[in-house]
N, C-alpha and C positions, 0 to 999 in steps of 0.2 A: 583822070577826071578830076579835075577841081584845082589840081596845081601846075596848070600849063603857064599861066603867068609868072611864078613865084620867080623871084632871083634869091640868090643865098649871099646875102653882104657878110656874112663874117663864120667860117668854121667856128664853134667853141664845142666845150665840155664844162656841163655845170654837175654840181652835186648840190641838190636843195638838202636844205636840213626842215623843211614843213614837215607835219607828219599828221595822222589822225592817232589821237589816244589809242592806243590800243584798250584801255580799260574799259574800252564802249564798244569791244569785241565781246562775243560769247564762244565757246570752247570749240566751235567750228570754224571760227573767224569769221564768221559773220556780223556783219553791225547790226546793233540791237538796233538802232532807230529808223533803218533800213533794210529792211526784209528784202533779199534777193540778192545781195551784196555782198560780198566777202573782200577781205584785203588782205595781202602778205605781203613781206617782205619791205625796203624803206620806208613804203609809208606807213609802215608801222612804228617806225622808229629804230629797228632795227639794222645794225649796219654790215653784220657779217653774211657774206655769201651764204655759206654752207647753212646758217640760220634763215637767210632768207628763203633758201631752194627749199627747204622743209617746210616752212610756213607755206608756201606756193603750191605744195603736196597737198597739205592739210585742204588749203582752202580750196584750189581745185578739185580734190576728192568730194568734199562737199557741194559744190557748187555744180559737178555733174549728178550727184545723188539726186539732189532737191530739181534738178530740170528732170530728173527720171522718176520724179513723186515716190523716192525711196526715201527711208529713215539715214540722219545725218552718221556720222561716225567721229566719237569723240577719243581721243587717246589719253588713258589714265597717266597722272604721274608715278604712280606707284609700277604701269609695266612698262615706261618707255623713256627714254631721252626728250622726244618728240613731246610728249604726252607734258613733260615738266617745265620745256622751252613755251609753248602753248600756253600752259597754266600759269607761270612765272609773269609770262606777257598779257596776260586777260586780265589778272588778278592784280599783280603790282604796279604793270605798268613798266616806262623804260626810264632812265633819269638823263639820259643824253638821245639824240645828236647835240 
């Protein structure tokens, strides 16, 4: 419903280089300025598939926990690669894309 009148004019694939500054996220990958929104992957400036997937796990897990009214999970950089990835992302940001 809603797309019955759509006509595709050209097939395409695009890589967008806009992103949300990851330093505006907390360690759960929640947007500090907008409670209830978690971001992961390319929108945070990450270009690697594995890194994007790992962030998706963190953001998804914490979104689900919030929906269940349970405390968030934070991964420490001293105990996991995932913790290093998220900590670097939210404290140091990215130089590209």
